[in-house]
C-alpha positions as CSV (number, residue, x, y, z in Angstrom):
1,M,-23.2,17.2,49.5
2,A,-23.0,20.7,48.3
3,T,-25.5,23.3,49.8
4,E,-27.8,25.6,47.7
5,K,-25.2,28.4,48.2
6,Q,-22.3,26.6,47.3
7,K,-24.1,25.3,44.0
8,A,-24.9,29.0,43.4
9,A,-21.4,30.1,43.8
10,N,-20.1,27.4,41.8
11,K,-22.4,28.4,39.0
12,A,-21.2,32.0,39.2
13,N,-17.5,31.1,39.2
14,A,-18.0,28.9,36.1
15,Q,-19.2,32.0,34.4
16,H,-16.3,34.0,34.8
17,S,-14.2,30.9,33.1
18,T,-14.7,30.8,29.5
19,G,-11.5,29.3,28.6
20,P,-8.5,30.5,26.5
21,T,-9.7,33.8,24.7
22,S,-6.5,34.2,22.1
23,E,-6.5,32.2,19.0
24,A,-3.0,30.7,20.0
25,G,-4.6,29.8,23.2
26,S,-7.7,28.1,21.5
27,I,-5.5,26.0,19.3
28,E,-3.2,24.8,22.1
29,S,-6.5,23.9,24.2
30,A,-7.8,22.0,21.3
31,L,-4.4,20.1,20.9
32,N,-4.0,19.3,24.5
33,N,-5.4,15.6,24.2
34,W,-2.6,15.2,21.4
35,R,0.1,16.0,23.9
36,H,3.2,14.9,22.0
37,G,1.7,14.0,18.9
38,M,3.0,10.7,18.6
39,A,0.2,8.4,18.4
40,V,-2.6,10.8,17.0
41,K,-5.8,9.0,15.4
42,T,-9.2,9.7,14.9
43,H,-11.6,6.9,15.3
44,E,-11.3,5.3,11.8
45,H,-8.4,7.5,10.1
46,F,-5.1,8.1,10.8
47,G,-4.3,11.4,12.4
48,F,-1.7,13.9,10.9
49,L,-0.1,16.8,12.3
50,M,-0.4,20.4,10.8
51,E,2.9,19.9,9.4
52,E,2.9,16.6,7.9
53,N,1.6,16.1,4.4
54,P,-0.9,13.2,4.1
55,E,0.2,12.7,0.4
56,K,3.5,11.3,1.7
57,F,1.9,8.9,3.9
58,R,-0.4,7.7,0.8
59,E,2.7,7.3,-1.3
60,L,4.4,5.2,1.6
61,L,1.2,3.0,1.9
62,D,1.1,2.7,-2.0
63,Q,4.7,1.5,-2.0
64,L,4.1,-1.1,0.6
65,C,1.2,-2.3,-1.2
66,K,2.8,-2.8,-4.3
67,E,5.7,-4.7,-2.4
68,H,3.2,-7.1,-0.6
69,N,0.5,-7.1,-2.8
70,P,-2.2,-7.6,0.1
71,T,-5.2,-10.2,-1.4
72,S,-7.6,-10.1,1.7
73,E,-8.9,-7.4,3.9
74,T,-6.8,-8.7,6.8
75,E,-3.7,-8.6,4.6
76,S,-4.7,-4.9,3.7
77,I,-5.1,-4.1,7.3
78,L,-1.8,-5.4,8.5
79,V,-0.1,-3.4,5.5
80,R,-1.7,-0.4,6.8
81,H,-0.5,-1.0,10.3
82,M,2.9,-1.2,9.0
83,A,2.4,2.2,7.0
84,E,1.2,3.8,10.3
85,S,4.0,2.4,12.5
86,E,6.6,3.7,10.0
87,W,4.9,6.9,9.6
88,L,4.9,7.3,13.6
89,R,8.7,5.9,14.0
90,G,9.7,8.8,11.4
91,R,7.6,11.2,13.3
92,A,9.6,10.3,16.4
93,L,12.8,10.6,14.9
94,R,11.7,14.4,13.5
95,F,10.9,15.4,17.2
96,Q,14.3,14.0,18.2
97,A,16.0,15.9,16.1
98,D,14.1,19.1,16.8
99,C,15.2,18.5,20.5
100,M,18.7,18.3,19.5
101,M,18.4,21.5,17.5
102,Y,18.0,23.3,20.6
103,G,21.2,22.1,22.2
104,F,21.6,19.5,25.1
105,K,21.1,22.1,27.7
106,N,17.9,23.0,26.5
107,V,16.4,19.6,26.0
108,E,14.1,18.3,28.6
109,P,15.7,14.7,29.5
110,T,12.0,13.1,29.8
111,K,10.7,14.3,26.5
112,L,13.7,13.2,24.5
113,A,13.4,10.0,26.1
114,L,9.9,9.8,25.2
115,F,10.7,10.3,21.7
116,I,13.4,7.7,21.8
117,R,10.9,5.0,23.1
118,Y,8.2,6.1,20.7
119,E,10.6,5.3,18.2
120,S,11.4,1.7,19.4
121,T,7.8,1.2,20.0
122,H,6.5,2.1,16.5
123,E,9.7,-0.1,15.0
124,R,8.5,-3.1,16.7
125,A,4.9,-2.4,15.7
126,F,6.1,-2.4,12.2
127,H,8.0,-5.8,12.4
128,K,5.0,-7.2,14.4
129,A,2.7,-6.6,11.6
130,L,5.4,-7.6,8.9
131,N,5.7,-11.0,10.7
132,E,1.8,-11.5,11.3
133,L,1.5,-10.8,7.5
134,Q,4.4,-13.5,6.6
135,N,2.9,-15.9,8.9
136,L,-0.5,-15.5,7.9
137,R,0.6,-16.2,4.2
138,K,2.6,-19.3,5.4
139,Q,-0.2,-20.9,7.0
140,K,-2.3,-19.9,3.7
141,Q,0.3,-21.6,1.6
142,N,0.6,-24.7,3.7
143,S,-3.0,-25.3,3.6
144,E,-2.9,-24.8,0.2
145,I,-0.4,-27.3,-0.3
146,G,-1.9,-29.7,2.0
147,F,-5.3,-29.0,-0.2
148,E,-3.2,-29.8,-3.5
149,S,-1.6,-32.9,-1.9
150,H,-4.8,-34.2,-0.8
151,K,-6.2,-33.7,-4.4
152,L,-3.2,-35.5,-5.6
153,K,-3.7,-38.6,-3.4
154,Q,-7.4,-38.6,-4.2
155,A,-6.3,-38.5,-8.1
156,A,-3.9,-41.3,-7.5
157,E,-6.5,-43.5,-5.7
158,I,-8.9,-42.9,-8.4
159,R,-6.3,-44.0,-11.2
160,A,-5.5,-47.2,-9.3
161,S,-9.3,-47.9,-8.8
162,E,-9.6,-47.3,-12.5
163,A,-6.8,-49.6,-13.3
164,L,-8.2,-52.2,-11.2
165,N,-11.6,-52.3,-12.8
166,L,-9.7,-52.4,-16.2
167,K,-7.8,-55.5,-15.2
168,K,-10.9,-57.1,-14.0
169,E,-12.9,-56.1,-17.2
170,E,-9.6,-57.6,-19.4
171,F,-9.9,-60.9,-17.2
172,F,-13.8,-61.2,-17.7
173,L,-13.4,-60.5,-21.4
174,K,-10.5,-63.2,-21.9
175,K,-12.4,-65.8,-20.2
176,E,-15.8,-64.9,-22.2
177,L,-13.6,-65.2,-25.1
178,V,-12.2,-68.5,-24.3
179,Q,-15.8,-69.9,-23.6
180,I,-16.9,-68.5,-27.1
181,K,-13.8,-70.2,-28.8
182,K,-14.8,-73.3,-27.2
183,E,-18.6,-73.4,-28.0
184,A,-17.7,-72.5,-31.7
185,H,-15.1,-75.6,-31.7
186,E,-17.8,-77.7,-30.2
187,R,-20.3,-76.5,-32.9
188,R,-17.8,-77.1,-35.7
189,N,-16.8,-80.8,-34.3
190,P,-19.7,-82.3,-32.5
191,S,-18.1,-85.7,-32.5
192,S,-15.4,-84.7,-30.5
193,T,-17.7,-83.9,-27.9
194,T,-19.9,-87.4,-28.3
195,P,-18.7,-90.2,-26.2
196,A,-17.6,-93.2,-28.6
197,V,-19.8,-96.1,-29.2
198,T,-18.2,-99.3,-29.3
199,D,-19.5,-102.7,-31.0
200,P,-20.0,-105.3,-28.6
201,G,-19.2,-108.0,-31.6
202,L,-16.2,-106.5,-31.9
203,E,-15.0,-106.9,-28.5
204,M,-16.3,-110.6,-28.4
205,A,-14.3,-111.0,-31.7
206,A,-11.3,-109.6,-30.1
């Protein structure tokens, strides 16, 4: 545990160190957390380097949106991930080119390897987002096909049930019509339904 004298000494030393005083030093200090600039982001907004044009990124995003036409929030997020990954991949390529401009003797191998690795990382991230988008749409399409198949099956069952009911109604109508015709015939010919009465005398004579 620090003593009171040590605390006082630390406080005095801190007052002598105020950080970089030049403008260049201040900028460099502010950008230290950005490091190589390969994954610059700020919370909800995609980060850009000073030499990059945000409008170019917007054009890239608009082109991808026109091509893939996202129809939900999830699809929009995946398309934006594609745009960000492609933008960062292009940034890695530019950094590699900048390294090459200084000649192989002046290139730091670790830095060049880092830029090459980031190029591959963001290329994989692009294809991952694209595959997720395609799989999401495939699942949605299969779900819609399944729903349509279920609707068609239900419609077929309803039609079959209606056809059966029509046949039943037709059968009962025919049965009722036969009964009506029979009753009408009996009314016109009452003798046809009355048992014949024979004459006993005639039977004896015979």
